[in-house]
C-alpha positions in Angstrom: -42.8 -7.1 -6.5 -43.4 -5.2 -3.3 -41.8 -6.6 -0.3 -42.6 -4.3 2.7 -42.3 -4.2 6.5 -44.4 -1.6 8.3 -42.1 -1.2 11.3 -44.4 1.0 13.3 -48.2 1.8 13.2 -47.7 5.1 11.3 -45.7 3.4 8.5 -48.2 0.6 8.4 -50.7 3.2 6.9 -48.0 5.0 4.8 -46.9 1.9 3.1 -50.4 0.7 2.5 -51.1 3.8 0.6 -47.9 3.2 -1.6 -49.1 -0.3 -2.3 -52.6 1.1 -3.2 -51.0 3.6 -5.6 -49.1 0.9 -7.4 -51.8 -1.8 -7.5 -54.5 0.6 -8.6 -52.6 1.5 -11.7 -52.0 -2.0 -12.9 -53.4 -3.4 -16.1 -53.1 -6.5 -18.3 -49.6 -5.6 -19.2 -48.3 -4.5 -15.8 -49.1 -6.6 -12.7 -48.0 -6.6 -9.1 -47.3 -8.9 -6.2 -47.2 -7.8 -2.6 -45.9 -9.2 0.7 -46.7 -6.9 3.6 -46.0 -7.5 7.2 -47.7 -5.0 9.5 -45.9 -3.8 12.7 -48.2 -5.3 15.2 -48.1 -2.1 17.2 -51.6 -1.1 16.8 -55.2 -2.3 16.9 -57.0 -3.9 13.9 -56.0 -5.7 10.8 -54.2 -2.7 9.4 -51.6 -3.0 12.1 -51.3 -6.8 12.4 -50.7 -9.8 10.4 -48.7 -10.8 7.2 -50.5 -10.9 3.8 -49.6 -11.6 0.3 -51.4 -10.2 -2.7 -51.6 -10.2 -6.5 -52.8 -7.2 -8.5 -54.1 -7.2 -12.0 -56.2 -4.6 -13.8 -56.4 -2.3 -10.8 -57.8 -5.2 -8.5 -55.7 -6.5 -5.6 -56.5 -10.0 -4.5 -55.3 -11.6 -1.3 -53.6 -15.0 -1.6 -55.7 -17.3 0.6 -53.2 -20.1 0.3 -50.4 -18.0 2.2 -50.2 -19.1 5.8 -47.2 -17.4 7.3 -47.8 -18.0 11.0 -47.2 -15.7 13.9 -43.5 -16.0 13.9 -43.0 -14.9 10.1 -39.6 -13.2 9.9 -39.8 -10.7 6.9 -36.1 -9.9 7.6 -35.2 -13.6 6.9 -33.7 -13.6 3.3 -35.1 -17.0 2.8 -38.7 -15.5 2.9 -37.7 -12.9 0.3 -36.3 -15.6 -1.9 -39.6 -17.5 -1.7 -41.6 -14.4 -2.3 -39.6 -13.7 -5.6 -40.0 -17.3 -6.7 -43.8 -17.2 -6.1 -44.2 -13.8 -7.9 -42.4 -15.2 -11.0 -44.5 -18.2 -11.0 -47.6 -16.1 -10.8 -46.4 -13.9 -13.6 -43.8 -15.9 -15.6 -41.6 -14.4 -18.5 -42.1 -10.9 -17.5 -39.7 -8.0 -16.6 -39.4 -7.7 -12.9 -38.9 -4.7 -10.5 -38.4 -5.4 -6.8 -39.5 -2.7 -4.3 -38.0 -3.1 -0.7 -40.1 -1.1 1.7 -39.4 -0.5 5.4 -37.1 1.4 7.7 -33.6 1.5 6.4 -30.5 2.1 8.5 -27.1 3.2 8.3 -24.3 1.0 9.6 -24.5 1.8 13.2 -21.4 1.8 15.5 -23.7 0.7 18.4 -24.8 -3.0 18.7 -28.4 -2.3 19.4 -29.5 -5.7 18.3 -30.6 -8.4 20.5 -28.0 -10.5 22.2 -28.7 -13.8 20.1 -28.3 -11.9 16.9 -25.2 -11.5 14.8 -24.3 -7.7 14.1 -24.8 -6.8 10.5 -21.8 -6.8 8.3 -23.1 -4.0 6.0 -25.9 -1.4 6.3 -29.3 -2.8 7.1 -31.8 -2.6 4.2 -34.9 -3.5 6.2 -35.7 -4.1 9.7 -38.6 -5.4 11.9 -38.2 -4.0 15.5 -34.6 -5.0 16.2 -34.3 -7.7 13.6 -32.5 -6.7 10.5 -31.9 -7.9 6.9 -28.5 -6.7 5.9 -27.4 -5.6 2.4 -25.5 -8.9 2.1 -28.5 -11.0 3.0 -30.6 -9.1 0.4 -28.0 -9.8 -2.2 -27.9 -13.5 -1.3 -31.7 -13.6 -1.3 -31.9 -12.3 -4.9 -29.2 -14.7 -6.0 -30.9 -17.6 -4.5 -34.2 -16.9 -6.1 -32.7 -17.5 -9.6 -34.6 -14.5 -10.9 -32.8 -11.5 -12.5 -34.4 -8.2 -11.7 -34.7 -5.3 -14.2 -34.5 -3.0 -11.2 -34.5 -2.7 -7.3 -36.3 0.3 -5.7 -35.5 1.1 -2.1 -38.6 2.7 -0.5 -36.4 2.9 2.6 -34.0 5.4 4.0 -30.2 5.5 3.6 -29.9 3.0 0.8 -27.5 4.8 -1.4 -24.3 3.4 0.0 -21.5 1.9 -2.0 -21.5 -1.2 0.1 -25.0 -1.9 -1.0 -24.0 -1.6 -4.7 -21.3 -4.2 -4.1 -23.7 -6.6 -2.4 -26.3 -6.3 -5.2 -24.1 -6.2 -8.2 -25.3 -8.5 -10.9 -28.7 -9.2 -9.3 -30.4 -6.4 -11.2 -29.8 -4.0 -14.0 -30.8 -0.8 -12.1 -31.1 0.3 -8.5 -32.9 3.4 -7.2 -32.1 4.5 -3.7 -31.1 7.5 -1.5 -27.9 8.1 0.5 -30.1 10.1 2.8 -33.4 9.6 4.5 -36.4 9.8 2.2 -39.8 11.4 3.0 -42.9 9.2 4.0 -44.4 10.4 0.7 -41.7 8.4 -1.1 -42.2 7.8 -4.7 -45.1 8.2 -7.1 -45.9 4.7 -7.9 -49.0 5.5 -9.9 -46.9 7.4 -12.4 -44.2 4.7 -12.4 -46.7 1.9 -13.3 -48.3 4.3 -15.9 -44.8 4.9 -17.5 -44.3 1.1 -17.9 -47.7 0.7 -19.3 -46.8 3.3 -21.9 -44.0 1.4 -23.1 -41.2 3.4 -21.5 -38.0 1.4 -20.6 -37.3 0.5 -17.1 -34.3 2.9 -17.1 -36.4 5.7 -18.4 -39.2 5.0 -15.9 -36.8 5.1 -12.9 -35.2 8.2 -14.1 -38.6 9.9 -14.4 -39.5 8.5 -11.0 -36.4 10.0 -9.5 -36.9 13.3 -11.1 -40.5 13.5 -10.1 -39.6 12.7 -6.5 -37.0 15.5 -6.4 -39.3 18.1 -7.9 -41.8 17.4 -5.2 -39.3 16.8 -2.3 -37.6 20.1 -3.2 -40.1 21.9 -1.0 -38.6 20.4 2.1 -35.4 22.0 1.2 -37.0 25.3 0.2 -38.5 25.5 3.7 -35.1 24.6 5.1 -36.4 21.4 6.8 -34.2 18.8 5.5 -31.9 18.1 2.3 -32.7 15.1 0.2 -31.0 13.1 -2.5 -31.7 10.3 -5.0 -29.6 8.2 -7.3 -30.5 5.7 -10.1 -27.6 3.4 -10.8 -26.7 0.7 -13.3 -25.5 -2.3 -11.1 -25.3 -5.2 -13.7 -21.5 -5.2 -13.8 -19.5 -2.9 -11.6 -16.0 -4.5 -12.2 -14.6 -1.3 -13.6 -15.7 0.7 -10.5 -14.1 -1.8 -8.2 -10.9 -1.8 -10.2 -10.4 2.0 -10.4 -11.3 2.3 -6.7 -8.8 -0.4 -5.8 -6.1 1.2 -7.8 -6.9 4.7 -6.5 -6.9 3.6 -2.9 -3.7 1.7 -3.4 -2.1 4.6 -4.9 -3.2 6.8 -1.9 -2.1 4.2 0.6 1.4 4.1 -1.0 1.9 7.9 -1.2 1.0 9.0 2.4 4.6 9.9 3.1 5.3 11.7 -0.2 5.7 15.4 0.0 3.5 18.0 -1.8 5.3 20.7 -3.8 2.2 22.4 -5.3 1.4 25.9 -4.0 -2.3 25.7 -4.7 -4.4 26.0 -1.6 -5.9 24.2 0.1 -3.0 21.9 -0.4 -0.1 22.9 1.9 3.4 23.2 0.5 5.9 20.9 2.2 3.3 18.8 3.8 2.9 15.0 3.1 0.1 13.7 0.8 -1.2 11.9 4.0 -1.8 15.2 5.7 -3.9 16.3 2.9 -5.8 13.1 2.8 -6.6 13.6 6.5 -7.9 17.0 6.0 -10.1 15.8 3.2 -11.3 12.9 5.3 -12.2 15.1 8.3 -13.8 17.7 6.1 -16.2 15.1 4.5 -17.0 13.0 7.5 -17.8 16.0 9.7 -21.5 16.3 10.3 -22.5 20.0 10.1 -25.5 20.2 12.5 -26.1 23.8 11.6 -26.7 22.9 7.9 -30.3 21.7 7.6 -29.2 19.9 4.3 -27.2 17.5 6.4 -29.8 17.0 9.2 -30.8 13.6 8.0 -27.6 12.4 6.3 -26.2 9.1 7.7 -23.7 9.3 10.5 -20.4 7.5 10.4 -20.2 8.0 6.7 -18.8 10.2 4.0 -19.4 10.4 0.2 -16.6 8.3 -1.2 -16.5 10.1 -4.6 -16.5 13.5 -3.0 -13.8 12.5 -0.6 -11.5 11.2 -3.4 -11.9 14.6 -5.2 -11.1 16.4 -2.1 -8.1 14.3 -1.3 -6.6 15.1 -4.7 -7.1 18.9 -4.1 -6.0 18.8 -0.4 -3.0 16.7 -0.8 -1.7 18.3 -4.0 -0.9 14.8 -5.3 -0.9 15.4 -9.0 -0.5 11.7 -9.8 -4.0 11.1 -8.5 -5.5 13.2 -11.4 -5.7 10.3 -13.8 -7.2 7.9 -11.2 -9.9 10.4 -10.2 -10.6 11.2 -13.8 -10.8 7.6 -14.7 -13.2 7.1 -11.7 -15.4 9.8 -13.0 -15.4 8.2 -16.5 -16.4 4.9 -15.0 -19.2 6.6 -12.9 -20.6 8.2 -16.0 -21.5 4.8 -17.2 -23.0 3.7 -13.9 -24.9 6.7 -12.7 -28.1 7.2 -14.7 -29.2 10.3 -12.6 -28.2 11.8 -9.4 -30.0 14.7 -7.9 -29.8 16.6 -4.7 -32.1 19.4 -3.5 -29.1 21.7 -3.0 -28.1 21.3 -6.6 -24.7 19.8 -5.8 -23.4 16.3 -6.3 -21.5 15.7 -3.2 -23.5 12.8 -1.8 -23.6 10.0 -4.5 -22.4 6.8 -2.7 -21.7 7.1 1.0 -19.1 4.8 2.5 -18.7 3.8 6.2 -16.2 5.5 8.4 -15.4 5.2 12.1 -13.2 7.8 13.8 -13.4 6.2 17.3 -11.2 3.5 18.5 -13.9 1.9 20.8 -15.9 0.9 17.7 -13.3 -1.6 16.7 -15.6 -4.5 17.0 -18.1 -3.1 14.6 -15.1 -2.2 12.3 -14.2 -5.9 12.1 -17.7 -6.8 11.1 -17.5 -4.3 8.2 -14.4 -6.0 7.0 -16.7 -9.0 6.0 -18.6 -6.8 3.5 -17.9 -7.4 -0.2 -17.0 -3.7 -0.9 -14.2 -3.8 1.5 -12.9 -7.1 0.1 -13.0 -5.7 -3.5 -11.4 -2.3 -2.7 -9.5 -2.4 0.6 -11.3 0.7 1.7 -11.5 -0.1 5.4 -7.7 -0.9 5.5 -6.9 2.4 3.8 -9.1 4.3 6.2 -7.7 2.7 9.3 -4.1 3.2 8.0 -4.9 6.7 7.3 -6.2 7.2 10.8 -3.2 5.6 12.3 -1.0 7.9 10.0 -2.8 10.7 11.6 -2.3 9.5 15.2 1.4 8.8 14.5 2.1 11.7 12.3 4.2 13.6 14.7 6.6 10.6 14.9 6.4 9.7 11.2 4.9 6.3 11.6 2.7 4.8 8.9 1.3 1.5 7.7 3.4 -1.6 8.2 2.3 -4.5 6.0 2.9 -8.0 7.4 4.5 -10.4 7.5 7.5 -8.1 7.2 9.8 -10.9 6.3 7.7 -11.4 3.1 6.8 -7.9 2.3 10.3 -6.4 2.7 11.9 -8.8 0.1 13.3 -6.8 -2.9 15.4 -3.8 -3.8 14.9 -0.4 -2.3 16.3 3.0 -3.1 17.0 5.6 -0.4 15.0 8.8 -1.0 15.7 10.9 2.0 17.0 10.5 5.5 16.4 12.4 8.8 18.0 12.7 12.3 16.1 13.5 15.5 16.9 16.9 16.8 15.0 18.6 19.5 12.1 16.2 19.2 11.8 16.8 15.4 13.0 15.0 12.4 15.5 17.1 10.5 16.2 16.3 6.9 19.9 15.2 6.1 21.4 16.8 3.0 23.0 14.0 1.1 22.5 10.7 2.5 20.2 9.8 -0.5 23.4 10.2 -2.6 25.2 7.8 -0.4 23.0 4.7 -0.2 21.9 3.8 -3.6 20.3 0.4 -2.9 19.2 -1.9 0.0 18.5 -5.4 -1.3 16.9 -7.7 1.2 16.8 -11.2 0.0 14.8 -14.4 0.9 17.9 -16.2 2.1 18.8 -13.7 4.5 21.4 -11.8 2.6 21.5 -8.0 2.8 23.1 -6.5 -0.2 23.9 -2.7 -0.1 25.1 -0.5 -2.9 26.6 2.9 -1.7 28.2 5.8 -3.4 30.1 8.9 -2.5 30.9 11.4 -5.3 30.0 8.8 -7.9 32.3 6.2 -6.3 30.3 3.1 -5.8 31.1 0.2 -3.6 29.2 -2.9 -2.5 28.8 -4.9 0.7 27.0 -8.1 1.6 25.8 -8.9 5.1 22.8 -10.5 6.9 19.3 -9.5 7.9 16.7 -11.2 10.0 15.2 -11.5 13.5 12.0 -10.0 12.3 9.3 -9.1 14.9 5.9 -8.4 13.3 4.4 -7.4 16.6 7.0 -4.9 17.5 7.8 -3.9 13.8 11.5 -4.5 14.2 14.3 -6.4 12.4 18.0 -6.7 12.4 20.4 -5.6 9.7 24.2 -5.8 10.4 23.3 -7.0 13.9 21.7 -3.7 14.5 18.0 -3.6 15.5 15.9 -1.2 13.3 12.3 -0.2 13.8 10.1 -0.5 10.7 8.0 2.8 10.7 6.3 2.1 7.4 6.2 -0.7 4.9 3.8 -0.8 2.0 4.2 -2.2 -1.5 6.5 0.6 -2.6 7.6 2.5 0.5 9.7 1.5 3.5 10.8 3.7 6.4 13.5 2.4 8.9 14.6 4.0 12.0 17.9 3.2 13.7 18.5 4.3 17.4 22.2 4.9 18.1 23.6 5.9 21.5 23.6 9.7 20.6 21.2 9.9 17.8 18.1 8.5 16.0 18.3 8.1 12.3 15.3 7.7 9.9 15.5 6.4 6.3 12.9 6.4 3.8 13.2 4.2 0.8 11.1 3.4 -2.3 11.0 0.1 -4.1 12.9 -0.1 -7.4 13.0 -2.6 -10.2 15.4 -5.5 -9.7 16.9 -4.9 -13.2 18.2 -1.4 -12.4 21.8 -2.1 -11.7 25.0 0.1 -11.2 28.3 -0.4 -13.1 29.6 -2.0 -9.8 26.7 -4.5 -9.6 27.3 -5.3 -13.3 31.0 -6.1 -12.6 30.1 -8.8 -10.1 31.2 -12.2 -11.3 34.3 -14.2 -12.4 36.2 -13.0 -15.4 38.9 -14.9 -17.2 41.6 -13.4 -19.6 41.0 -13.8 -23.2 43.4 -11.5 -24.8 46.0 -9.0 -23.8 47.2 -5.9 -25.7 50.0 -3.4 -25.2 50.1 0.1 -26.6 53.1 1.0 -28.7 53.3 4.3 -30.6 49.7 4.9 -30.0 48.6 1.5 -31.5 47.2 -1.5 -29.6 49.1 -4.7 -30.4 48.1 -8.1 -29.0 50.9 -9.7 -26.9 50.8 -13.1 -28.6 52.7 -15.8 -26.9 52.9 -14.0 -23.6 49.8 -15.5 -22.0 49.6 -17.2 -18.5 48.1 -20.7 -18.3 45.4 -19.3 -16.1 44.4 -15.7 -15.3 41.0 -14.5 -13.8 39.5 -11.8 -11.5 36.5 -12.5 -9.3 34.4 -9.5 -8.1 32.0 -10.2 -5.3 29.0 -8.5 -3.9 30.9 -8.4 -0.6 32.9 -5.5 -2.0 36.2 -7.5 -2.5 37.8 -9.2 -5.3 40.4 -11.8 -5.9 42.9 -12.1 -8.8 44.9 -15.2 -9.7 47.6 -15.8 -12.4 49.5 -19.1 -13.0 52.6 -19.5 -15.2 54.3 -22.7 -15.8 56.8 -22.1 -13.1 54.9 -19.8 -10.6 51.6 -18.5 -9.6 50.3 -15.5 -7.5 47.0 -14.7 -6.0 45.7 -11.6 -4.2 42.7 -12.4 -2.0 40.0 -10.1 -0.5 41.0 -6.7 -2.1 38.6 -4.0 -1.4 37.4 -2.2 -4.6 35.1 0.5 -5.7 34.4 1.9 -9.2 33.5 5.3 -10.6 30.2 5.1 -12.3 31.0 7.8 -14.9 34.6 7.1 -15.6 34.9 3.4 -14.9 38.1 3.9 -12.9 38.4 1.0 -10.3 40.1 1.9 -7.0 41.5 -1.0 -4.9 43.7 -1.9 -2.1 46.2 -4.9 -1.9 46.0 -6.3 1.6 48.9 -5.2 3.6 49.4 -2.1 1.5 48.1 1.4 2.3 48.5 2.8 -1.2 45.6 2.9 -3.5 45.9 1.3 -7.0 43.8 2.0 -10.0 42.8 0.7 -13.4 39.9 1.5 -15.7 37.2 -0.9 -17.0 34.5 -0.9 -19.6 31.7 -3.6 -20.1 30.8 -4.6 -23.6 28.8 -7.3 -25.3 25.8 -7.1 -23.0 28.1 -7.1 -19.9 29.7 -10.4 -20.9 33.1 -8.8 -21.8 35.2 -6.7 -19.6 38.0 -4.4 -21.1 40.5 -3.5 -18.4 43.0 -0.7 -18.9 46.1 -0.5 -16.7 49.8 0.3 -16.5 52.5 0.5 -13.8 51.8 4.2 -13.2 48.3 5.4 -13.7 47.4 9.1 -12.7 43.7 9.0 -11.6 43.4 12.9 -11.3 44.5 13.2 -15.0 42.6 10.0 -15.8 45.4 8.9 -18.1 48.3 6.4 -18.2 51.8 7.8 -17.7 53.9 4.8 -18.9 53.2 1.8 -21.0 49.5 1.0 -21.3 48.0 -2.4 -21.2 44.5 -3.6 -22.1 43.1 -7.0 -20.9 40.0 -8.5 -22.5 38.3 -10.7 -20.1 35.2 -13.0 -20.7 32.5 -13.5 -17.9 32.5 -17.1 -16.6 29.5 -16.6 -14.4 
């Protein structure tokens, strides 16, 4: 099935020759159908009109029943759907190959379409004057036809982009196209048809077609006229590709602020991974006008696979290795053959890029394409560009709504203070704040520690402003410099200093000893130590005795006897994570008090050791020792 738009009077003749090559080679086992619209830009039948043909045994016959009219729109996907259905009716129960012929186009950042038209949401696959059929429309046309294709061949330029793969996925088994321009000479359709007639599979036939083309096209390269490339891909099921790209892109999005510690050039020691990603991006998107190989590569694009490889090396992010290797494994099942006239493999599937802010309207159109929705590429690209713009101030991606994205537990990784216009790393703040926990109910829970001494506090957060990227914690307004799935950067501006904290998300089940102590504990048994032996103090129990440790960092003790009771409220406490020694203050007293605890029975039993005189430096009791066994109530 050959669906072809001439576009101009020169290509009217060129495409007519390609059609002749294919139809002359037909036989009783390989037939052809053709729909050809001439450009209307010359004199005579060869440059005017729309015709439909069948071809069998080398004879091409025009369909006299086809009356398209003067306003026939070959770029209308409905016309392509109808052509496919008509072809299948003429030759039912066959294997089908669709050839799209015409001027292909990259996704242009300039809206050169007529005012009444909608800009394309992906690269154009075929156009007639200024009217285009986009990749998405082509995919829809194939699906609407109800006819599965064995292959789609693009006899048009710049149809080797990854957005096109996404739009065509599942409509055909194979696709032959080029990320660059292709010569007018195009493909050898005579040999292609003969391969099929000799019983070769469609995959083998397309592979041979690609190799033959490159063997002939090589002369353009040898004479340093232009570089060329061609790819044959399996497009029946690309789910593994989208999955690994999404995971890789997400991994890169969430690691821009991470620091490289490898010393292998071109990665730079001490820089962030994001800086490496930016270098990789600019090295791949740059169009080297002095390199004839790149003369006709599409603008506003880079090879996605090549970029990801470069990002790994430029950033030094060792964790990307498994993602990139898995991507290559997936591609080995997708790419049947990939050849370039320079012998390299750095232009496989191009992806759209846009480094200029004034093209934002076109970028929004791009967001509608299926590839972006499957992988998040455009979001990553824009966030990386924003990261580059704000790198000097350390800003990054902020996911919104902040109030939803920020919920969870966060661990401080590093902190900085602003000195002389630069962020200077603090030495030990990451040892001080162990956890920020922001909860849906507005509670702000913090776990902090100095020299292994952990204390808790509970306050409030809120007043989120998604436009300004701010929120309040402890009644102080903080700026959100970055917020991804796993990274959070907050900046606090004080009267004499700016303070920046970088957190990473942690699992909610990771708890300190202090957190595990939170709850109400009731006395179960009490022991005294006599002559080195613990003996239960039977008959000497109060009617009620409990301790209640709260996330606010205070605890209450209560004991009731038959004739009296006593209660100490709101005593500040902390605990040493290693030794279990609890330090606390009784309100109104300035003297520290101590006891030691351990948690047993899945944190449902607390054993409390104490005496009238405990020496914390020696970590031992100096008088009679006691041991209370308390059981958790809540």
